[in-house]
C-alpha positions as a LaTeX table, in Angstrom:
\begin{tabular}{lrrr}
\hline
Residue & $x$ (\AA) & $y$ (\AA) & $z$ (\AA) \\
\hline
Unk1 & 16.32 & $-83.97$ & 15.96 \\
Unk2 & 17.90 & $-86.99$ & 14.42 \\
Unk3 & 20.48 & $-86.62$ & 11.70 \\
Unk4 & 19.06 & $-89.79$ & 10.14 \\
Unk5 & 16.49 & $-87.78$ & 8.21 \\
Unk6 & 17.60 & $-86.79$ & 4.73 \\
Unk7 & 17.89 & $-83.16$ & 3.72 \\
Unk8 & 15.07 & $-83.63$ & 1.21 \\
Unk9 & 12.74 & $-85.19$ & 3.79 \\
Unk10 & 13.54 & $-82.50$ & 6.36 \\
Unk11 & 12.94 & $-79.74$ & 3.82 \\
Unk12 & 9.68 & $-81.33$ & 2.70 \\
Unk13 & 8.38 & $-81.62$ & 6.25 \\
Unk14 & 9.47 & $-78.06$ & 6.95 \\
Unk15 & 7.54 & $-76.86$ & 3.90 \\
Unk16 & 4.44 & $-78.68$ & 5.16 \\
Unk17 & 4.81 & $-77.06$ & 8.57 \\
Unk18 & 5.12 & $-73.60$ & 7.02 \\
Unk19 & 1.98 & $-74.21$ & 4.97 \\
Unk20 & 0.06 & $-75.31$ & 8.08 \\
Unk21 & 1.21 & $-72.29$ & 10.05 \\
Unk22 & 0.43 & $-69.91$ & 7.20 \\
Unk23 & $-3.07$ & $-71.36$ & 6.81 \\
Unk24 & $-3.93$ & $-70.24$ & 10.33 \\
Unk25 & $-5.82$ & $-73.47$ & 10.98 \\
Unk26 & $-3.64$ & $-74.68$ & 13.88 \\
Unk27 & $-4.57$ & $-73.99$ & 17.47 \\
Unk28 & $-2.08$ & $-72.04$ & 19.56 \\
Unk29 & $-0.69$ & $-75.22$ & 21.13 \\
Unk30 & $-0.41$ & $-76.91$ & 17.73 \\
Unk31 & 1.25 & $-73.84$ & 16.27 \\
Unk32 & 3.85 & $-73.77$ & 19.03 \\
Unk33 & 4.59 & $-77.48$ & 18.56 \\
Unk34 & 4.82 & $-77.02$ & 14.79 \\
Unk35 & 7.13 & $-74.05$ & 15.26 \\
Unk36 & 9.43 & $-76.07$ & 17.54 \\
Unk37 & 9.53 & $-78.95$ & 15.06 \\
Unk38 & 10.20 & $-76.48$ & 12.27 \\
Unk39 & 13.14 & $-75.00$ & 14.13 \\
Unk40 & 14.63 & $-78.46$ & 14.63 \\
Unk41 & 14.15 & $-79.29$ & 10.95 \\
Unk42 & 15.69 & $-75.96$ & 9.95 \\
Unk43 & 18.77 & $-76.65$ & 12.09 \\
Unk44 & 19.06 & $-80.09$ & 10.49 \\
Unk45 & 18.85 & $-78.61$ & 6.99 \\
Unk46 & 21.42 & $-75.91$ & 7.74 \\
Unk47 & 23.77 & $-78.48$ & 9.25 \\
Unk48 & 23.49 & $-80.74$ & 6.22 \\
Unk49 & 24.01 & $-77.81$ & 3.84 \\
Unk50 & 27.06 & $-76.64$ & 5.79 \\
Unk51 & 28.51 & $-80.16$ & 5.73 \\
Unk52 & 27.93 & $-80.45$ & 1.99 \\
Unk53 & 29.53 & $-77.06$ & 1.39 \\
Unk54 & 32.57 & $-78.12$ & 3.41 \\
Unk55 & 32.93 & $-81.31$ & 1.36 \\
Unk56 & 32.60 & $-79.37$ & $-1.90$ \\
Unk57 & 35.23 & $-76.85$ & $-0.80$ \\
Unk58 & 37.58 & $-79.70$ & 0.18 \\
Unk59 & 37.09 & $-81.36$ & $-3.21$ \\
Unk60 & 37.82 & $-78.03$ & $-4.89$ \\
Unk61 & 41.06 & $-77.70$ & $-2.92$ \\
Unk62 & 42.07 & $-81.22$ & $-3.91$ \\
Unk63 & 41.43 & $-80.47$ & $-7.57$ \\
Unk64 & 43.53 & $-77.29$ & $-7.35$ \\
Unk65 & 46.37 & $-79.13$ & $-5.59$ \\
Unk66 & 46.48 & $-81.84$ & $-8.27$ \\
Unk67 & 46.53 & $-79.50$ & $-11.25$ \\
Unk68 & 49.79 & $-79.57$ & $-13.17$ \\
\hline
\end{tabular}
């Protein structure tokens, strides 16, 4: 999975995959492939969220350090 995909694009594709799987219209092979792609997209989303949380926490620490 490439980190070049934005969080929003990864989430959108993941939502489409969930809808396809929930519809029950995919063959077994398609469902497995969709599931694998979904897992990769999920890992990308979690990684991007974790990175954003880390940046926010760092900014919060900086603000606290610079308060008079």
